[in-house]
One Martini backbone bead per residue (centre of mass of N, CA, C, O) as a GRO file, in nm:
protein
   74
    1MET     BB    1  -1.402 -15.717  -3.427
    2LYS     BB    2  -1.431 -15.681  -3.095
    3PRO     BB    3  -1.635 -15.587  -2.866
    4LYS     BB    4  -1.637 -15.392  -2.596
    5THR     BB    5  -1.627 -15.514  -2.262
    6THR     BB    6  -1.703 -15.548  -1.942
    7PRO     BB    7  -1.560 -15.688  -1.703
    8LYS     BB    8  -1.671 -15.869  -1.438
    9ILE     BB    9  -1.486 -15.749  -1.213
   10TYR     BB   10  -1.580 -15.454  -1.247
   11ARG     BB   11  -1.874 -15.501  -1.170
   12ILE     BB   12  -1.826 -15.619  -0.889
   13LEU     BB   13  -1.666 -15.377  -0.771
   14ALA     BB   14  -1.886 -15.163  -0.817
   15LEU     BB   15  -2.102 -15.299  -0.642
   16ALA     BB   16  -1.940 -15.311  -0.379
   17ALA     BB   17  -1.895 -15.006  -0.355
   18ALA     BB   18  -2.193 -14.925  -0.344
   19VAL     BB   19  -2.261 -15.086  -0.087
   20VAL     BB   20  -2.058 -14.956   0.104
   21LEU     BB   21  -2.152 -14.663   0.072
   22ALA     BB   22  -2.449 -14.707   0.149
   23GLY     BB   23  -2.390 -14.819   0.432
   24LEU     BB   24  -2.250 -14.564   0.541
   25TYR     BB   25  -2.487 -14.369   0.497
   26ILE     BB   26  -2.696 -14.519   0.667
   27ALA     BB   27  -2.537 -14.523   0.932
   28THR     BB   28  -2.517 -14.217   0.959
   29LEU     BB   29  -2.819 -14.158   0.964
   30VAL     BB   30  -2.894 -14.333   1.209
   31LEU     BB   31  -2.701 -14.195   1.411
   32ALA     BB   32  -2.823 -13.910   1.380
   33VAL     BB   33  -3.115 -13.980   1.471
   34THR     BB   34  -3.025 -14.119   1.756
   35GLY     BB   35  -2.775 -13.952   1.885
   36ASN     BB   36  -2.497 -14.045   1.849
   37GLU     BB   37  -2.152 -13.995   1.923
   38ASN     BB   38  -2.053 -14.134   1.629
   39THR     BB   39  -2.142 -13.953   1.389
   40MET     BB   40  -1.882 -13.796   1.307
   41ASN     BB   41  -1.713 -14.047   1.244
   42MET     BB   42  -1.900 -14.156   1.019
   43LEU     BB   43  -1.889 -13.906   0.840
   44THR     BB   44  -1.587 -13.917   0.793
   45ALA     BB   45  -1.584 -14.201   0.669
   46SER     BB   46  -1.776 -14.138   0.434
   47LEU     BB   47  -1.608 -13.915   0.303
   48PHE     BB   48  -1.355 -14.081   0.260
   49ALA     BB   49  -1.491 -14.315   0.093
   50SER     BB   50  -1.597 -14.132  -0.141
   51ILE     BB   51  -1.291 -14.110  -0.240
   52ALA     BB   52  -1.128 -14.381  -0.200
   53VAL     BB   53  -1.289 -14.596  -0.357
   54PRO     BB   54  -1.273 -14.483  -0.650
   55VAL     BB   55  -0.965 -14.464  -0.654
   56PHE     BB   56  -0.908 -14.761  -0.611
   57LEU     BB   57  -1.059 -14.860  -0.865
   58TYR     BB   58  -0.889 -14.702  -1.069
   59VAL     BB   59  -0.614 -14.825  -0.996
   60PHE     BB   60  -0.692 -15.117  -1.045
   61ARG     BB   61  -0.772 -15.085  -1.342
   62MET     BB   62  -0.496 -14.978  -1.437
   63ALA     BB   63  -0.328 -15.224  -1.346
   64VAL     BB   64  -0.469 -15.433  -1.516
   65ARG     BB   65  -0.405 -15.300  -1.789
   66LEU     BB   66  -0.087 -15.306  -1.758
   67PHE     BB   67  -0.062 -15.634  -1.665
   68ARG     BB   68  -0.163 -15.736  -1.907
   69LYS     BB   69  -0.088 -15.933  -2.180
   70ASP     BB   70  -0.193 -15.729  -2.410
   71GLY     BB   71  -0.162 -15.453  -2.284
   72PRO     BB   72  -0.232 -15.106  -2.265
   73GLU     BB   73  -0.426 -15.084  -2.536
   74SER     BB   74  -0.689 -15.261  -2.421
   0.00000   0.00000   0.00000
């Protein structure tokens, strides 16, 4: 029996999501410190992305598992 390993695409997507979220948080912080009028819009985008990005990755991972040739049990 082969040990289960995380596919490379999952790792790449998780890293990309972490970079996107970190970028949004940093941009929000910089805008808040500089007193920009777009701070609240960036905060709203950051909060939305904090929920939407992980949900998207979960749905993508579930879809890959369902449509894989091995079947849903793998």
